[in-house]
C-alpha positions in Angstrom: 135.2 3.5 -45.8 138.8 2.3 -45.6 141.3 4.6 -47.7 143.7 2.3 -49.7 146.9 4.9 -48.9 146.2 3.7 -45.2 145.4 0.0 -46.1 148.8 0.0 -48.0 150.8 1.2 -45.2 149.4 -1.1 -42.3 150.5 -3.9 -44.6 153.3 -2.7 -45.2 154.4 -2.5 -41.4 153.4 -6.1 -41.2 155.9 -7.2 -43.9 158.8 -5.2 -42.9 158.3 -4.7 -39.1 158.5 -0.9 -38.5 156.7 1.9 -39.8 160.2 3.5 -41.1 160.7 0.4 -43.7 157.3 1.1 -44.3 157.5 4.7 -45.5 160.6 4.0 -47.5 158.2 2.0 -49.2 155.2 4.3 -49.5 157.6 7.1 -50.7 157.0 9.7 -47.2 158.6 10.2 -44.0 157.9 8.1 -40.9 156.3 10.7 -39.5 154.0 11.1 -42.3 153.6 7.2 -42.0 153.0 7.2 -38.7 150.2 9.9 -38.6 148.2 7.9 -41.5 148.2 4.6 -39.1 146.5 6.7 -36.4 144.4 8.2 -38.8 143.6 4.7 -39.9 142.9 3.7 -36.1 140.6 6.5 -35.4 138.4 5.5 -38.4 137.9 1.8 -37.3 137.7 2.9 -33.6 140.1 0.1 -32.5 143.8 0.0 -32.0 145.4 -1.3 -34.5 149.4 -1.2 -33.5 150.9 -1.2 -30.5 154.3 0.7 -30.5 157.3 1.4 -27.7 160.2 3.0 -28.2 162.0 0.7 -30.0 159.8 -1.6 -32.2 156.3 -1.7 -33.3 154.0 -4.6 -33.3 150.8 -5.7 -34.6 147.2 -6.1 -32.5 145.2 -8.6 -33.1 142.9 -6.3 -34.6 145.8 -5.0 -37.2 147.1 -8.5 -37.8 143.7 -9.4 -39.2 143.2 -6.3 -41.2 146.8 -6.6 -42.7 145.7 -10.6 -43.7 142.8 -8.9 -45.5 144.4 -6.1 -47.5 146.8 -8.0 -50.0 143.8 -9.4 -51.5 141.8 -5.9 -51.3 144.1 -4.0 -52.5 145.1 -6.1 -55.5 141.0 -5.8 -56.4 141.4 -2.0 -56.1 144.2 -2.0 -58.8 142.6 -4.9 -60.9 139.7 -2.5 -60.6 141.6 0.7 -61.5 143.0 -1.1 -64.7 139.6 -2.0 -66.1 138.7 1.8 -65.5 141.5 2.8 -66.9 141.3 -0.1 -70.3 137.4 1.6 -71.0 138.5 5.2 -70.0 141.2 4.5 -73.1 138.3 3.5 -75.6 137.0 7.4 -75.7 138.6 7.6 -78.7 141.2 5.9 -81.2 141.2 3.8 -84.4 140.4 0.0 -84.1 141.5 -1.4 -87.3 140.1 -4.8 -88.2 140.2 -7.4 -91.2 138.0 -11.1 -91.8 137.1 -13.7 -94.2 133.9 -13.3 -95.8 132.5 -15.7 -94.4 133.4 -14.9 -90.6 132.4 -11.2 -91.7 129.2 -12.1 -92.2 128.7 -15.2 -89.9 129.8 -13.4 -86.6 132.3 -10.5 -87.4 129.4 -8.5 -87.8 127.4 -8.8 -85.1 130.9 -8.4 -83.1 131.7 -4.8 -84.8 128.1 -3.9 -83.9 128.3 -5.0 -80.5 131.4 -3.3 -80.1 129.9 0.0 -81.3 127.3 0.1 -79.4 129.2 -0.2 -76.2 131.9 2.4 -77.6 131.0 4.3 -79.8 133.6 6.9 -79.4 136.2 4.8 -81.1 136.8 4.9 -85.5 136.0 1.8 -86.4 138.1 0.4 -90.2 136.7 -3.1 -91.9 138.2 -4.2 -94.4 137.5 -8.2 -96.2 140.9 -9.9 -96.7 141.8 -13.8 -97.0 144.2 -15.0 -94.0 146.7 -15.4 -96.8 146.2 -11.2 -97.2 145.5 -10.3 -93.8 148.8 -11.3 -92.1 151.2 -9.6 -93.3 149.1 -6.7 -93.0 148.8 -7.3 -89.2 152.3 -8.1 -89.2 153.1 -5.0 -90.1 151.0 -2.8 -88.3 148.2 -1.6 -90.9 145.3 -4.0 -89.3 144.6 -4.4 -85.6 143.2 -7.7 -85.3 142.5 -10.5 -88.1 139.9 -12.6 -87.8 142.0 -15.6 -89.8 141.9 -19.2 -91.0 144.0 -22.4 -91.6 142.7 -25.8 -93.1 143.7 -29.2 -91.5 146.0 -30.8 -92.3 147.7 -28.0 -94.9 151.1 -26.6 -93.7 150.8 -23.5 -91.4 151.4 -20.3 -92.8 154.4 -18.2 -91.9 153.3 -16.5 -87.9 156.4 -14.9 -87.4 155.8 -11.5 -85.2 152.4 -12.9 -84.8 150.8 -13.8 -81.7 146.9 -16.2 -82.6 144.3 -16.7 -80.6 141.5 -19.8 -81.4 138.3 -18.9 -81.6 136.8 -21.9 -83.5 137.8 -25.4 -85.1 135.1 -25.6 -88.1 134.0 -29.3 -89.0 134.0 -29.7 -93.0 130.0 -30.7 -94.8 129.1 -32.5 -97.7 127.3 -30.4 -99.2 124.9 -32.5 -102.0 121.9 -31.4 -104.2 118.6 -32.2 -102.2 118.1 -35.1 -104.5 120.8 -37.1 -103.5 119.9 -36.4 -99.8 119.0 -39.2 -98.0 115.8 -39.1 -96.2 116.9 -39.7 -92.7 120.4 -38.0 -92.8 123.3 -40.0 -91.8 127.4 -39.2 -91.9 128.2 -39.1 -95.2 131.0 -41.8 -96.4 133.3 -40.1 -98.7 133.8 -42.8 -101.3 130.4 -43.5 -101.6 130.7 -39.8 -103.9 133.6 -41.1 -106.2 131.6 -41.4 -109.1 129.9 -38.1 -108.6 130.8 -34.3 -110.2 132.9 -32.5 -107.3 132.6 -28.4 -107.1 135.6 -27.0 -105.6 136.2 -23.6 -104.0 139.8 -21.6 -105.6 140.3 -20.1 -102.4 143.6 -18.5 -101.8 143.7 -20.2 -98.2 144.4 -23.2 -100.5 140.7 -25.1 -100.2 140.6 -27.1 -103.6 143.3 -29.0 -102.1 141.6 -29.9 -99.0 138.7 -31.1 -101.0 141.5 -33.0 -102.9 143.6 -34.4 -99.7 139.7 -35.7 -98.4 138.9 -37.7 -101.2 142.8 -38.8 -102.0 142.3 -40.5 -98.6 138.9 -42.0 -99.2 140.3 -43.6 -101.8 139.8 -42.1 -105.2 140.7 -39.5 -107.2 138.0 -36.5 -107.2 136.3 -35.4 -110.8 136.2 -31.7 -110.2 134.2 -30.1 -113.0 133.4 -27.3 -111.2 136.0 -24.6 -109.6 134.6 -21.4 -108.7 136.3 -18.4 -106.2 133.0 -18.0 -103.0 130.8 -20.7 -101.6 127.7 -18.6 -102.3 128.7 -19.7 -106.3 130.0 -23.3 -105.3 126.2 -23.7 -103.2 124.9 -22.0 -106.2 126.2 -25.2 -108.0 125.3 -27.8 -105.8 121.7 -26.7 -105.9 121.9 -26.3 -109.9 122.8 -29.8 -110.2 126.0 -29.5 -111.0 127.8 -32.0 -108.3 128.7 -32.2 -104.5 131.3 -29.6 -102.7 132.6 -30.0 -99.1 132.1 -26.9 -97.3 132.8 -25.7 -93.8 130.1 -24.8 -91.2 129.7 -20.9 -91.5 129.2 -21.6 -95.0 126.4 -23.9 -95.3 123.6 -21.4 -95.1 120.4 -22.4 -96.3 119.9 -22.3 -99.6 117.4 -24.4 -101.7 118.3 -27.2 -103.4 121.4 -27.6 -101.1 121.4 -30.3 -98.4 124.4 -30.7 -95.9 125.7 -33.6 -94.3 128.0 -34.5 -91.8 131.5 -36.3 -93.0 132.2 -39.8 -91.4 135.6 -40.3 -90.1 136.7 -36.6 -91.1 140.3 -37.9 -90.8 141.2 -33.9 -89.0 140.0 -32.2 -91.6 138.5 -29.0 -90.1 138.8 -25.1 -90.9 140.7 -23.5 -87.7 139.3 -20.4 -87.2 142.1 -17.2 -84.9 142.1 -14.2 -83.9 145.5 -12.7 -85.1 147.4 -9.7 -84.2 150.3 -8.5 -84.1 153.0 -9.8 -80.8 152.5 -7.1 -78.3 149.5 -5.4 -80.5 146.6 -6.7 -77.6 145.7 -2.6 -76.9 142.4 -2.4 -74.6 140.3 -1.8 -77.6 141.3 -5.0 -79.2 141.0 -6.9 -76.2 136.6 -6.0 -75.8 136.7 -6.7 -79.5 138.1 -10.1 -78.3 135.2 -10.9 -76.0 132.6 -9.3 -78.6 134.1 -11.9 -81.2 134.1 -14.9 -79.2 130.3 -14.3 -77.4 129.3 -13.7 -81.3 130.6 -17.0 -82.3 129.1 -18.9 -79.5 125.9 -17.4 -80.6 125.7 -18.6 -83.6 127.7 -22.1 -83.3 125.4 -22.6 -80.0 
């Protein structure tokens, strides 16, 4: 088995041209470096260096090994970092936040997988809407928040924050079963201009998204029902009080409700992010990001 320290010395001899210079880079004496290189030659059973009184040259075997040294040493360093990351998850605390539909659809499965792999990390979870989560991430109270924003609404203040895109989620039209066509086709919003609408009064402005989408289709929506959660939106739709725009992850199976894709949605979507404080991605956060990505892929297919 090759010794990484000896391999590093040979690489440095190839780079610097002398054992003395290689020893300086390694932080040892020239005599100690020479002994280590001789030991490497004994390990391999072949000469790697041609020594003279004033210089040293690599043999053909030495050149071949030196060429392989850099990727081998880089791979070893990467393996060491990976092991240290895992070792760093033998304790500590990870504070996570997410909005409700993300929580129930993919965050809870991701947290379950993370806890199974890293049982010594203490997990804390808080359900927060995005406008509540962002300042708490910025203040260092939350390590990672799953947040969202709606296109084409203006973006929130992201100073001091870093976001990684997780999923761009399409919007669907939720309709009472009686209004769902026998062969579902993309919904033209203008066809529902004379229908009552149900809107979610979320703090991230989903009612405004509904109004903008309908206005872009040429009409002002008649919003007769305003509620604070998507389960209530769907219950109202099922009861026949109107139709509603809902994000895909909120479109759960419910008796009396059908879902239609929207024809020419004009970029209407909900972008889901993993939000952290800039410079605040610990090994635990990195591992949770992988679990979130995997859980979301399973959910959305």
